[in-house]
PQR file of N, CA, C, O and H, with PARSE charges and radii, in Angstrom:
ATOM      1  N   VAL A   1       4.260 -23.218 -13.906 -0.4000 1.5000
ATOM      2  CA  VAL A   1       4.024 -24.618 -14.218 -0.0000 2.0000
ATOM      3  C   VAL A   1       3.226 -24.658 -15.506  0.5500 1.7000
ATOM      4  O   VAL A   1       2.236 -23.942 -15.655 -0.5500 1.4000
ATOM      5  N   ALA A   2       3.642 -25.468 -16.405 -0.4000 1.5000
ATOM      6  CA  ALA A   2       2.973 -25.568 -17.700 -0.0000 2.0000
ATOM      7  C   ALA A   2       1.594 -26.175 -17.532  0.5500 1.7000
ATOM      8  O   ALA A   2       1.405 -27.127 -16.775 -0.5500 1.4000
ATOM      9  H   ALA A   2       4.446 -26.050 -16.284  0.4000 1.0000
ATOM     10  N   GLY A   3       0.638 -25.615 -18.245 -0.4000 1.5000
ATOM     11  CA  GLY A   3      -0.712 -26.157 -18.236 -0.0000 2.0000
ATOM     12  C   GLY A   3      -1.619 -25.560 -17.180  0.5500 1.7000
ATOM     13  O   GLY A   3      -2.818 -25.838 -17.182 -0.5500 1.4000
ATOM     14  H   GLY A   3       0.791 -24.842 -18.860  0.4000 1.0000
ATOM     15  N   ILE A   4      -1.090 -24.748 -16.278 -0.4000 1.5000
ATOM     16  CA  ILE A   4      -1.925 -24.128 -15.250 -0.0000 2.0000
ATOM     17  C   ILE A   4      -2.055 -22.647 -15.573  0.5500 1.7000
ATOM     18  O   ILE A   4      -1.069 -21.912 -15.625 -0.5500 1.4000
ATOM     19  H   ILE A   4      -0.116 -24.521 -16.276  0.4000 1.0000
ATOM     20  N   ALA A   5      -3.273 -22.238 -15.783 -0.4000 1.5000
ATOM     21  CA  ALA A   5      -3.529 -20.828 -16.082 -0.0000 2.0000
ATOM     22  C   ALA A   5      -3.746 -20.073 -14.781  0.5500 1.7000
ATOM     23  O   ALA A   5      -4.442 -20.543 -13.881 -0.5500 1.4000
ATOM     24  H   ALA A   5      -4.074 -22.835 -15.741  0.4000 1.0000
ATOM     25  N   ILE A   6      -3.147 -18.911 -14.695 -0.4000 1.5000
ATOM     26  CA  ILE A   6      -3.342 -18.082 -13.507 -0.0000 2.0000
ATOM     27  C   ILE A   6      -4.454 -17.094 -13.816  0.5500 1.7000
ATOM     28  O   ILE A   6      -4.305 -16.206 -14.655 -0.5500 1.4000
ATOM     29  H   ILE A   6      -2.581 -18.529 -15.426  0.4000 1.0000
ATOM     30  N   THR A   7      -5.548 -17.265 -13.134 -0.4000 1.5000
ATOM     31  CA  THR A   7      -6.696 -16.391 -13.337 -0.0000 2.0000
ATOM     32  C   THR A   7      -6.620 -15.239 -12.349  0.5500 1.7000
ATOM     33  O   THR A   7      -5.883 -15.316 -11.365 -0.5500 1.4000
ATOM     34  H   THR A   7      -5.668 -17.986 -12.453  0.4000 1.0000
ATOM     35  N   PRO A   8      -7.370 -14.172 -12.597 -0.5600 1.5000
ATOM     36  CA  PRO A   8      -7.355 -13.046 -11.654  0.2800 2.0000
ATOM     37  C   PRO A   8      -7.664 -13.452 -10.221  0.5500 1.7000
ATOM     38  O   PRO A   8      -7.122 -12.860  -9.288 -0.5500 1.4000
ATOM     39  N   SER A   9      -8.521 -14.449 -10.025 -0.4000 1.5000
ATOM     40  CA  SER A   9      -8.865 -14.860  -8.661 -0.0000 2.0000
ATOM     41  C   SER A   9      -7.679 -15.509  -7.957  0.5500 1.7000
ATOM     42  O   SER A   9      -7.599 -15.465  -6.729 -0.5500 1.4000
ATOM     43  H   SER A   9      -8.961 -14.931 -10.783  0.4000 1.0000
ATOM     44  N   HIS A  10      -6.745 -16.117  -8.717 -0.4000 1.5000
ATOM     45  CA  HIS A  10      -5.555 -16.704  -8.109 -0.0000 2.0000
ATOM     46  C   HIS A  10      -4.531 -15.634  -7.737  0.5500 1.7000
ATOM     47  O   HIS A  10      -3.727 -15.843  -6.828 -0.5500 1.4000
ATOM     48  H   HIS A  10      -6.810 -16.153  -9.714  0.4000 1.0000
ATOM     49  N   ARG A  11      -4.547 -14.505  -8.418 -0.4000 1.5000
ATOM     50  CA  ARG A  11      -3.600 -13.427  -8.137 -0.0000 2.0000
ATOM     51  C   ARG A  11      -4.049 -12.552  -6.972  0.5500 1.7000
ATOM     52  O   ARG A  11      -3.227 -11.849  -6.384 -0.5500 1.4000
ATOM     53  H   ARG A  11      -5.199 -14.336  -9.157  0.4000 1.0000
ATOM     54  N   TYR A  12      -5.315 -12.577  -6.630 -0.4000 1.5000
ATOM     55  CA  TYR A  12      -5.852 -11.696  -5.593 -0.0000 2.0000
ATOM     56  C   TYR A  12      -5.127 -11.833  -4.258  0.5500 1.7000
ATOM     57  O   TYR A  12      -4.734 -10.813  -3.691 -0.5500 1.4000
ATOM     58  H   TYR A  12      -5.983 -13.147  -7.108  0.4000 1.0000
ATOM     59  N   PRO A  13      -4.926 -13.050  -3.722 -0.5600 1.5000
ATOM     60  CA  PRO A  13      -4.230 -13.148  -2.426  0.2800 2.0000
ATOM     61  C   PRO A  13      -2.821 -12.555  -2.478  0.5500 1.7000
ATOM     62  O   PRO A  13      -2.385 -11.921  -1.516 -0.5500 1.4000
ATOM     63  N   TYR A  14      -2.102 -12.752  -3.592 -0.4000 1.5000
ATOM     64  CA  TYR A  14      -0.756 -12.194  -3.723 -0.0000 2.0000
ATOM     65  C   TYR A  14      -0.812 -10.672  -3.714  0.5500 1.7000
ATOM     66  O   TYR A  14      -0.021 -10.025  -3.027 -0.5500 1.4000
ATOM     67  H   TYR A  14      -2.456 -13.267  -4.373  0.4000 1.0000
ATOM     68  N   CYS A  15      -1.735 -10.100  -4.469 -0.4000 1.5000
ATOM     69  CA  CYS A  15      -1.856  -8.639  -4.533 -0.0000 2.0000
ATOM     70  C   CYS A  15      -2.235  -8.064  -3.172  0.5500 1.7000
ATOM     71  O   CYS A  15      -1.704  -7.033  -2.760 -0.5500 1.4000
ATOM     72  H   CYS A  15      -2.377 -10.625  -5.027  0.4000 1.0000
ATOM     73  N   MET A  16      -3.141  -8.721  -2.485 -0.4000 1.5000
ATOM     74  CA  MET A  16      -3.581  -8.247  -1.176 -0.0000 2.0000
ATOM     75  C   MET A  16      -2.428  -8.308  -0.180  0.5500 1.7000
ATOM     76  O   MET A  16      -2.226  -7.376   0.599 -0.5500 1.4000
ATOM     77  H   MET A  16      -3.573  -9.559  -2.820  0.4000 1.0000
ATOM     78  N   LYS A  17      -1.678  -9.396  -0.206 -0.4000 1.5000
ATOM     79  CA  LYS A  17      -0.538  -9.542   0.701 -0.0000 2.0000
ATOM     80  C   LYS A  17       0.503  -8.454   0.408  0.5500 1.7000
ATOM     81  O   LYS A  17       1.025  -7.827   1.331 -0.5500 1.4000
ATOM     82  H   LYS A  17      -1.842 -10.153  -0.839  0.4000 1.0000
ATOM     83  N   HIS A  18       0.795  -8.239  -0.843 -0.4000 1.5000
ATOM     84  CA  HIS A  18       1.771  -7.225  -1.251 -0.0000 2.0000
ATOM     85  C   HIS A  18       1.306  -5.835  -0.814  0.5500 1.7000
ATOM     86  O   HIS A  18       2.104  -5.045  -0.309 -0.5500 1.4000
ATOM     87  H   HIS A  18       0.372  -8.748  -1.592  0.4000 1.0000
ATOM     88  N   THR A  19       0.032  -5.537  -1.004 -0.4000 1.5000
ATOM     89  CA  THR A  19      -0.526  -4.236  -0.617 -0.0000 2.0000
ATOM     90  C   THR A  19      -0.436  -4.031   0.891  0.5500 1.7000
ATOM     91  O   THR A  19      -0.055  -2.951   1.344 -0.5500 1.4000
ATOM     92  H   THR A  19      -0.617  -6.178  -1.414  0.4000 1.0000
ATOM     93  N   LEU A  20      -0.779  -5.046   1.669 -0.4000 1.5000
ATOM     94  CA  LEU A  20      -0.730  -4.933   3.130 -0.0000 2.0000
ATOM     95  C   LEU A  20       0.697  -4.728   3.638  0.5500 1.7000
ATOM     96  O   LEU A  20       0.918  -3.964   4.576 -0.5500 1.4000
ATOM     97  H   LEU A  20      -1.089  -5.923   1.301  0.4000 1.0000
ATOM     98  N   ILE A  21       1.653  -5.402   3.027 -0.4000 1.5000
ATOM     99  CA  ILE A  21       3.049  -5.231   3.433 -0.0000 2.0000
ATOM    100  C   ILE A  21       3.511  -3.808   3.152  0.5500 1.7000
ATOM    101  O   ILE A  21       4.134  -3.175   4.005 -0.5500 1.4000
ATOM    102  H   ILE A  21       1.474  -6.024   2.264  0.4000 1.0000
ATOM    103  N   CYS A  22       3.206  -3.302   1.961 -0.4000 1.5000
ATOM    104  CA  CYS A  22       3.608  -1.934   1.603 -0.0000 2.0000
ATOM    105  C   CYS A  22       2.945  -0.905   2.510  0.5500 1.7000
ATOM    106  O   CYS A  22       3.587   0.051   2.946 -0.5500 1.4000
ATOM    107  H   CYS A  22       2.700  -3.816   1.268  0.4000 1.0000
ATOM    108  N   LEU A  23       1.673  -1.098   2.791 -0.4000 1.5000
ATOM    109  CA  LEU A  23       0.947  -0.179   3.661 -0.0000 2.0000
ATOM    110  C   LEU A  23       1.525  -0.196   5.076  0.5500 1.7000
ATOM    111  O   LEU A  23       1.678   0.856   5.696 -0.5500 1.4000
ATOM    112  H   LEU A  23       1.151  -1.874   2.437  0.4000 1.0000
ATOM    113  N   SER A  24       1.845  -1.375   5.583 -0.4000 1.5000
ATOM    114  CA  SER A  24       2.426  -1.490   6.922 -0.0000 2.0000
ATOM    115  C   SER A  24       3.772  -0.784   7.010  0.5500 1.7000
ATOM    116  O   SER A  24       4.056  -0.097   7.991 -0.5500 1.4000
ATOM    117  H   SER A  24       1.721  -2.230   5.079  0.4000 1.0000
ATOM    118  N   LEU A  25       4.596  -0.953   5.987 -0.4000 1.5000
ATOM    119  CA  LEU A  25       5.900  -0.285   5.982 -0.0000 2.0000
ATOM    120  C   LEU A  25       5.752   1.227   5.931  0.5500 1.7000
ATOM    121  O   LEU A  25       6.467   1.949   6.626 -0.5500 1.4000
ATOM    122  H   LEU A  25       4.366  -1.512   5.190  0.4000 1.0000
ATOM    123  N   ALA A  26       4.829   1.706   5.112 -0.4000 1.5000
ATOM    124  CA  ALA A  26       4.620   3.153   4.995 -0.0000 2.0000
ATOM    125  C   ALA A  26       4.130   3.740   6.310  0.5500 1.7000
ATOM    126  O   ALA A  26       4.604   4.796   6.728 -0.5500 1.4000
ATOM    127  H   ALA A  26       4.248   1.120   4.547  0.4000 1.0000
ATOM    128  N   LEU A  27       3.191   3.071   6.967 -0.4000 1.5000
ATOM    129  CA  LEU A  27       2.660   3.576   8.233 -0.0000 2.0000
ATOM    130  C   LEU A  27       3.712   3.555   9.333  0.5500 1.7000
ATOM    131  O   LEU A  27       3.804   4.499  10.117 -0.5500 1.4000
ATOM    132  H   LEU A  27       2.806   2.213   6.627  0.4000 1.0000
ATOM    133  N   SER A  28       4.500   2.499   9.401 -0.4000 1.5000
ATOM    134  CA  SER A  28       5.519   2.435  10.451 -0.0000 2.0000
ATOM    135  C   SER A  28       6.581   3.509  10.238  0.5500 1.7000
ATOM    136  O   SER A  28       7.114   4.045  11.210 -0.5500 1.4000
ATOM    137  H   SER A  28       4.425   1.731   8.764  0.4000 1.0000
ATOM    138  N   HIS A  29       6.893   3.829   9.002 -0.4000 1.5000
ATOM    139  CA  HIS A  29       7.857   4.898   8.721 -0.0000 2.0000
ATOM    140  C   HIS A  29       7.299   6.249   9.165  0.5500 1.7000
ATOM    141  O   HIS A  29       8.016   7.051   9.763 -0.5500 1.4000
ATOM    142  H   HIS A  29       6.460   3.394   8.213  0.4000 1.0000
ATOM    143  N   ASN A  30       6.021   6.502   8.873 -0.4000 1.5000
ATOM    144  CA  ASN A  30       5.398   7.765   9.272 -0.0000 2.0000
ATOM    145  C   ASN A  30       5.327   7.892  10.787  0.5500 1.7000
ATOM    146  O   ASN A  30       5.556   8.978  11.320 -0.5500 1.4000
ATOM    147  H   ASN A  30       5.439   5.850   8.387  0.4000 1.0000
ATOM    148  N   LEU A  31       5.016   6.816  11.489 -0.4000 1.5000
ATOM    149  CA  LEU A  31       4.918   6.870  12.947 -0.0000 2.0000
ATOM    150  C   LEU A  31       6.270   7.174  13.580  0.5500 1.7000
ATOM    151  O   LEU A  31       6.342   7.945  14.536 -0.5500 1.4000
ATOM    152  H   LEU A  31       4.830   5.934  11.056  0.4000 1.0000
ATOM    153  N   SER A  32       7.335   6.583  13.065 -0.4000 1.5000
ATOM    154  CA  SER A  32       8.645   6.854  13.655 -0.0000 2.0000
ATOM    155  C   SER A  32       9.063   8.298  13.411  0.5500 1.7000
ATOM    156  O   SER A  32       9.750   8.884  14.247 -0.5500 1.4000
ATOM    157  H   SER A  32       7.277   5.956  12.288  0.4000 1.0000
ATOM    158  N   ALA A  33       8.669   8.877  12.295 -0.4000 1.5000
ATOM    159  CA  ALA A  33       8.991  10.278  12.018 -0.0000 2.0000
ATOM    160  C   ALA A  33       8.248  11.198  12.974  0.5500 1.7000
ATOM    161  O   ALA A  33       8.799  12.209  13.411 -0.5500 1.4000
ATOM    162  H   ALA A  33       8.112   8.400  11.616  0.4000 1.0000
ATOM    163  N   VAL A  34       7.017  10.866  13.302 -0.4000 1.5000
ATOM    164  CA  VAL A  34       6.227  11.677  14.227 -0.0000 2.0000
ATOM    165  C   VAL A  34       6.807  11.586  15.632  0.5500 1.7000
ATOM    166  O   VAL A  34       6.864  12.593  16.339 -0.5500 1.4000
ATOM    167  H   VAL A  34       6.570  10.045  12.948  0.4000 1.0000
ATOM    168  N   GLU A  35       7.233  10.413  16.045 -0.4000 1.5000
ATOM    169  CA  GLU A  35       7.743  10.220  17.399 -0.0000 2.0000
ATOM    170  C   GLU A  35       9.019  11.018  17.656  0.5500 1.7000
ATOM    171  O   GLU A  35       9.257  11.429  18.792 -0.5500 1.4000
ATOM    172  H   GLU A  35       7.187   9.596  15.471  0.4000 1.0000
ATOM    173  N   ARG A  36       9.837  11.246  16.645 -0.4000 1.5000
ATOM    174  CA  ARG A  36      11.084  11.987  16.846 -0.0000 2.0000
ATOM    175  C   ARG A  36      10.827  13.403  17.333  0.5500 1.7000
ATOM    176  O   ARG A  36      11.586  13.915  18.155 -0.5500 1.4000
ATOM    177  H   ARG A  36       9.643  10.913  15.723  0.4000 1.0000
ATOM    178  N   GLY A  37       9.764  14.054  16.841 -0.4000 1.5000
ATOM    179  CA  GLY A  37       9.489  15.427  17.235 -0.0000 2.0000
ATOM    180  C   GLY A  37       8.387  15.547  18.270  0.5500 1.7000
ATOM    181  O   GLY A  37       7.945  16.656  18.572 -0.5500 1.4000
ATOM    182  H   GLY A  37       9.147  13.638  16.173  0.4000 1.0000
ATOM    183  N   PHE A  38       7.937  14.431  18.817 -0.4000 1.5000
ATOM    184  CA  PHE A  38       6.806  14.432  19.739 -0.0000 2.0000
ATOM    185  C   PHE A  38       7.229  14.913  21.118  0.5500 1.7000
ATOM    186  O   PHE A  38       8.241  14.468  21.658 -0.5500 1.4000
ATOM    187  H   PHE A  38       8.297  13.530  18.572  0.4000 1.0000
ATOM    188  N   VAL A  39       6.445  15.829  21.684 -0.4000 1.5000
ATOM    189  CA  VAL A  39       6.669  16.316  23.044 -0.0000 2.0000
ATOM    190  C   VAL A  39       5.388  16.077  23.826  0.5500 1.7000
ATOM    191  O   VAL A  39       4.340  16.632  23.495 -0.5500 1.4000
ATOM    192  H   VAL A  39       5.622  16.191  21.245  0.4000 1.0000
ATOM    193  N   SER A  40       5.468  15.257  24.855 -0.4000 1.5000
ATOM    194  CA  SER A  40       4.297  14.953  25.667 -0.0000 2.0000
ATOM    195  C   SER A  40       3.979  16.129  26.588  0.5500 1.7000
ATOM    196  O   SER A  40       4.868  16.673  27.242 -0.5500 1.4000
ATOM    197  H   SER A  40       6.319  14.806  25.124  0.4000 1.0000
ATOM    198  N   ILE A  41       2.709  16.512  26.633 -0.4000 1.5000
ATOM    199  CA  ILE A  41       2.313  17.612  27.518 -0.0000 2.0000
ATOM    200  C   ILE A  41       1.517  17.099  28.717  0.5500 1.7000
ATOM    201  O   ILE A  41       1.053  17.891  29.537 -0.5500 1.4000
ATOM    202  H   ILE A  41       1.987  16.070  26.101  0.4000 1.0000
ATOM    203  N   PHE A  42       1.357  15.776  28.823 -0.4000 1.5000
ATOM    204  CA  PHE A  42       0.592  15.173  29.913 -0.0000 2.0000
ATOM    205  C   PHE A  42       1.322  13.917  30.359  0.5500 1.7000
ATOM    206  O   PHE A  42       1.639  13.051  29.543 -0.5500 1.4000
ATOM    207  H   PHE A  42       1.734  15.133  28.156  0.4000 1.0000
ATOM    208  N   ASN A  43       1.588  13.820  31.654 -0.4000 1.5000
ATOM    209  CA  ASN A  43       2.345  12.679  32.166 -0.0000 2.0000
ATOM    210  C   ASN A  43       1.491  11.444  32.425  0.5500 1.7000
ATOM    211  O   ASN A  43       2.030  10.386  32.750 -0.5500 1.4000
ATOM    212  H   ASN A  43       1.330  14.523  32.317  0.4000 1.0000
ATOM    213  N   GLY A  44       0.170  11.553  32.288 -0.4000 1.5000
ATOM    214  CA  GLY A  44      -0.712  10.404  32.476 -0.0000 2.0000
ATOM    215  C   GLY A  44      -1.003  10.071  33.927  0.5500 1.7000
ATOM    216  O   GLY A  44      -1.722   9.112  34.207 -0.5500 1.4000
ATOM    217  H   GLY A  44      -0.268  12.412  32.024  0.4000 1.0000
ATOM    218  N   LYS A  45      -0.452  10.852  34.864 -0.4000 1.5000
ATOM    219  CA  LYS A  45      -0.620  10.566  36.293 -0.0000 2.0000
ATOM    220  C   LYS A  45      -1.396  11.647  37.028  0.5500 1.7000
ATOM    221  O   LYS A  45      -2.275  11.357  37.840 -0.5500 1.4000
ATOM    222  H   LYS A  45       0.132  11.632  34.637  0.4000 1.0000
ATOM    223  N   ASN A  46      -1.057  12.909  36.730 -0.4000 1.5000
ATOM    224  CA  ASN A  46      -1.708  14.012  37.438 -0.0000 2.0000
ATOM    225  C   ASN A  46      -1.741  15.239  36.535  0.5500 1.7000
ATOM    226  O   ASN A  46      -1.287  15.190  35.392 -0.5500 1.4000
ATOM    227  H   ASN A  46      -0.343  13.145  36.070  0.4000 1.0000
ATOM    228  N   LEU A  47      -2.273  16.322  37.048 -0.4000 1.5000
ATOM    229  CA  LEU A  47      -2.417  17.543  36.254 -0.0000 2.0000
ATOM    230  C   LEU A  47      -1.340  18.578  36.575  0.5500 1.7000
ATOM    231  O   LEU A  47      -1.552  19.774  36.372 -0.5500 1.4000
ATOM    232  H   LEU A  47      -2.641  16.361  37.977  0.4000 1.0000
ATOM    233  N   SER A  48      -0.188  18.127  37.074 -0.4000 1.5000
ATOM    234  CA  SER A  48       0.873  19.085  37.395 -0.0000 2.0000
ATOM    235  C   SER A  48       1.325  19.785  36.115  0.5500 1.7000
ATOM    236  O   SER A  48       1.535  19.161  35.076 -0.5500 1.4000
ATOM    237  H   SER A  48      -0.017  17.156  37.239  0.4000 1.0000
ATOM    238  N   GLY A  49       1.466  21.114  36.233 -0.4000 1.5000
ATOM    239  CA  GLY A  49       1.841  21.921  35.080 -0.0000 2.0000
ATOM    240  C   GLY A  49       0.658  22.431  34.277  0.5500 1.7000
ATOM    241  O   GLY A  49       0.826  23.251  33.374 -0.5500 1.4000
ATOM    242  H   GLY A  49       1.295  21.621  37.078  0.4000 1.0000
ATOM    243  N   TRP A  50      -0.518  21.957  34.594 -0.4000 1.5000
ATOM    244  CA  TRP A  50      -1.733  22.381  33.889 -0.0000 2.0000
ATOM    245  C   TRP A  50      -2.419  23.473  34.706  0.5500 1.7000
ATOM    246  O   TRP A  50      -2.458  23.395  35.934 -0.5500 1.4000
ATOM    247  H   TRP A  50      -0.654  21.291  35.328  0.4000 1.0000
ATOM    248  N   THR A  51      -2.954  24.481  34.037 -0.4000 1.5000
ATOM    249  CA  THR A  51      -3.744  25.515  34.702 -0.0000 2.0000
ATOM    250  C   THR A  51      -5.035  25.703  33.932  0.5500 1.7000
ATOM    251  O   THR A  51      -5.062  25.651  32.703 -0.5500 1.4000
ATOM    252  H   THR A  51      -2.922  24.544  33.040  0.4000 1.0000
ATOM    253  N   GLN A  52      -6.090  25.921  34.672 -0.4000 1.5000
ATOM    254  CA  GLN A  52      -7.397  26.127  34.048 -0.0000 2.0000
ATOM    255  C   GLN A  52      -7.519  27.586  33.625  0.5500 1.7000
ATOM    256  O   GLN A  52      -7.255  28.494  34.413 -0.5500 1.4000
ATOM    257  H   GLN A  52      -6.068  25.963  35.671  0.4000 1.0000
ATOM    258  N   LYS A  53      -7.915  27.801  32.393 -0.4000 1.5000
ATOM    259  CA  LYS A  53      -8.021  29.153  31.835 -0.0000 2.0000
ATOM    260  C   LYS A  53      -9.486  29.486  31.568  0.5500 1.7000
ATOM    261  O   LYS A  53      -9.916  29.493  30.414 -0.5500 1.4000
ATOM    262  H   LYS A  53      -8.130  27.063  31.753  0.4000 1.0000
ATOM    263  N   GLY A  54     -10.236  29.754  32.589 -0.4000 1.5000
ATOM    264  CA  GLY A  54     -11.652  30.101  32.440 -0.0000 2.0000
ATOM    265  C   GLY A  54     -12.538  28.871  32.547  0.5500 1.7000
ATOM    266  O   GLY A  54     -12.069  27.733  32.503 -0.5500 1.4000
ATOM    267  H   GLY A  54      -9.887  29.748  33.526  0.4000 1.0000
ATOM    268  N   GLY A  55     -13.809  29.128  32.687 -0.4000 1.5000
ATOM    269  CA  GLY A  55     -14.762  28.025  32.826 -0.0000 2.0000
ATOM    270  C   GLY A  55     -14.804  27.488  34.238  0.5500 1.7000
ATOM    271  O   GLY A  55     -13.971  27.836  35.074 -0.5500 1.4000
ATOM    272  H   GLY A  55     -14.190  30.053  32.723  0.4000 1.0000
ATOM    273  N   LYS A  56     -15.779  26.639  34.497 -0.4000 1.5000
ATOM    274  CA  LYS A  56     -15.961  26.093  35.839 -0.0000 2.0000
ATOM    275  C   LYS A  56     -15.858  24.573  35.875  0.5500 1.7000
ATOM    276  O   LYS A  56     -16.116  23.965  36.914 -0.5500 1.4000
ATOM    277  H   LYS A  56     -16.457  26.357  33.818  0.4000 1.0000
ATOM    278  N   ALA A  57     -15.491  23.957  34.773 -0.4000 1.5000
ATOM    279  CA  ALA A  57     -15.410  22.494  34.742 -0.0000 2.0000
ATOM    280  C   ALA A  57     -14.366  22.003  35.736  0.5500 1.7000
ATOM    281  O   ALA A  57     -13.404  22.703  36.053 -0.5500 1.4000
ATOM    282  H   ALA A  57     -15.281  24.451  33.929  0.4000 1.0000
ATOM    283  N   GLN A  58     -14.576  20.797  36.214 -0.4000 1.5000
ATOM    284  CA  GLN A  58     -13.620  20.172  37.123 -0.0000 2.0000
ATOM    285  C   GLN A  58     -12.887  19.086  36.348  0.5500 1.7000
ATOM    286  O   GLN A  58     -13.512  18.288  35.649 -0.5500 1.4000
ATOM    287  H   GLN A  58     -15.357  20.228  35.957  0.4000 1.0000
ATOM    288  N   TYR A  59     -11.572  19.055  36.470 -0.4000 1.5000
ATOM    289  CA  TYR A  59     -10.757  18.096  35.732 -0.0000 2.0000
ATOM    290  C   TYR A  59     -10.043  17.161  36.685  0.5500 1.7000
ATOM    291  O   TYR A  59      -9.532  17.585  37.722 -0.5500 1.4000
ATOM    292  H   TYR A  59     -11.065  19.703  37.037  0.4000 1.0000
ATOM    293  N   THR A  60     -10.009  15.890  36.329 -0.4000 1.5000
ATOM    294  CA  THR A  60      -9.307  14.868  37.095 -0.0000 2.0000
ATOM    295  C   THR A  60      -8.581  13.953  36.110  0.5500 1.7000
ATOM    296  O   THR A  60      -8.776  14.036  34.897 -0.5500 1.4000
ATOM    297  H   THR A  60     -10.423  15.546  35.486  0.4000 1.0000
ATOM    298  N   VAL A  61      -7.747  13.088  36.657 -0.4000 1.5000
ATOM    299  CA  VAL A  61      -7.073  12.081  35.844 -0.0000 2.0000
ATOM    300  C   VAL A  61      -7.637  10.730  36.238  0.5500 1.7000
ATOM    301  O   VAL A  61      -7.635  10.364  37.414 -0.5500 1.4000
ATOM    302  H   VAL A  61      -7.588  13.021  37.642  0.4000 1.0000
ATOM    303  N   LYS A  62      -8.118   9.992  35.250 -0.4000 1.5000
ATOM    304  CA  LYS A  62      -8.681   8.666  35.501 -0.0000 2.0000
ATOM    305  C   LYS A  62      -8.137   7.712  34.447  0.5500 1.7000
ATOM    306  O   LYS A  62      -8.304   7.943  33.249 -0.5500 1.4000
ATOM    307  H   LYS A  62      -8.119  10.289  34.296  0.4000 1.0000
ATOM    308  N   ASP A  63      -7.492   6.648  34.888 -0.4000 1.5000
ATOM    309  CA  ASP A  63      -6.922   5.644  33.987 -0.0000 2.0000
ATOM    310  C   ASP A  63      -5.998   6.265  32.943  0.5500 1.7000
ATOM    311  O   ASP A  63      -6.009   5.860  31.781 -0.5500 1.4000
ATOM    312  H   ASP A  63      -7.357   6.461  35.861  0.4000 1.0000
ATOM    313  N   GLY A  64      -5.202   7.244  33.354 -0.4000 1.5000
ATOM    314  CA  GLY A  64      -4.234   7.857  32.462 -0.0000 2.0000
ATOM    315  C   GLY A  64      -4.802   8.848  31.472  0.5500 1.7000
ATOM    316  O   GLY A  64      -4.120   9.237  30.523 -0.5500 1.4000
ATOM    317  H   GLY A  64      -5.192   7.573  34.299  0.4000 1.0000
ATOM    318  N   GLU A  65      -6.043   9.263  31.676 -0.4000 1.5000
ATOM    319  CA  GLU A  65      -6.689  10.221  30.779 -0.0000 2.0000
ATOM    320  C   GLU A  65      -7.230  11.403  31.567  0.5500 1.7000
ATOM    321  O   GLU A  65      -7.618  11.262  32.727 -0.5500 1.4000
ATOM    322  H   GLU A  65      -6.597   8.947  32.446  0.4000 1.0000
ATOM    323  N   ILE A  66      -7.255  12.569  30.930 -0.4000 1.5000
ATOM    324  CA  ILE A  66      -7.842  13.752  31.556 -0.0000 2.0000
ATOM    325  C   ILE A  66      -9.346  13.692  31.343  0.5500 1.7000
ATOM    326  O   ILE A  66      -9.826  13.539  30.219 -0.5500 1.4000
ATOM    327  H   ILE A  66      -6.940  12.683  29.988  0.4000 1.0000
ATOM    328  N   VAL A  67     -10.085  13.817  32.451 -0.4000 1.5000
ATOM    329  CA  VAL A  67     -11.547  13.760  32.395 -0.0000 2.0000
ATOM    330  C   VAL A  67     -12.094  15.085  32.904  0.5500 1.7000
ATOM    331  O   VAL A  67     -11.775  15.518  34.012 -0.5500 1.4000
ATOM    332  H   VAL A  67      -9.696  13.941  33.363  0.4000 1.0000
ATOM    333  N   GLY A  68     -12.915  15.720  32.089 -0.4000 1.5000
ATOM    334  CA  GLY A  68     -13.546  16.979  32.482 -0.0000 2.0000
ATOM    335  C   GLY A  68     -15.007  16.759  32.810  0.5500 1.7000
ATOM    336  O   GLY A  68     -15.714  16.047  32.097 -0.5500 1.4000
ATOM    337  H   GLY A  68     -13.174  15.369  31.190  0.4000 1.0000
ATOM    338  N   THR A  69     -15.459  17.377  33.901 -0.4000 1.5000
ATOM    339  CA  THR A  69     -16.856  17.287  34.312 -0.0000 2.0000
ATOM    340  C   THR A  69     -17.431  18.690  34.342  0.5500 1.7000
ATOM    341  O   THR A  69     -16.905  19.573  35.019 -0.5500 1.4000
ATOM    342  H   THR A  69     -14.884  17.955  34.480  0.4000 1.0000
ATOM    343  N   ALA A  70     -18.518  18.889  33.602 -0.4000 1.5000
ATOM    344  CA  ALA A  70     -19.157  20.206  33.553 -0.0000 2.0000
ATOM    345  C   ALA A  70     -19.812  20.523  34.888  0.5500 1.7000
ATOM    346  O   ALA A  70     -20.388  19.652  35.541 -0.5500 1.4000
ATOM    347  H   ALA A  70     -18.945  18.171  33.052  0.4000 1.0000
ATOM    348  N   VAL A  71     -19.711  21.786  35.276 -0.4000 1.5000
ATOM    349  CA  VAL A  71     -20.326  22.262  36.508 -0.0000 2.0000
ATOM    350  C   VAL A  71     -21.313  23.352  36.117  0.5500 1.7000
ATOM    351  O   VAL A  71     -20.940  24.313  35.443 -0.5500 1.4000
ATOM    352  H   VAL A  71     -19.243  22.492  34.745  0.4000 1.0000
ATOM    353  N   PRO A  72     -22.588  23.210  36.539 -0.5600 1.5000
ATOM    354  CA  PRO A  72     -23.583  24.228  36.148  0.2800 2.0000
ATOM    355  C   PRO A  72     -23.324  25.578  36.789  0.5500 1.7000
ATOM    356  O   PRO A  72     -24.073  26.526  36.556 -0.5500 1.4000
TER
END
């Protein structure tokens, strides 16, 4: 539009929006590449297939996570 000067402060929202879109696309591409080769070693329910290799800690599954408790 004639007569309206675009100052750096007016360009900031456009640059920020453009940067966020590019960053989001790059991250989503990287995540999909990781998922293709991902092999889960924990089913989130129990410790089947897991064996303790030394130590005396006790392990349980709580809320889908492995929780270890130290034993003196």
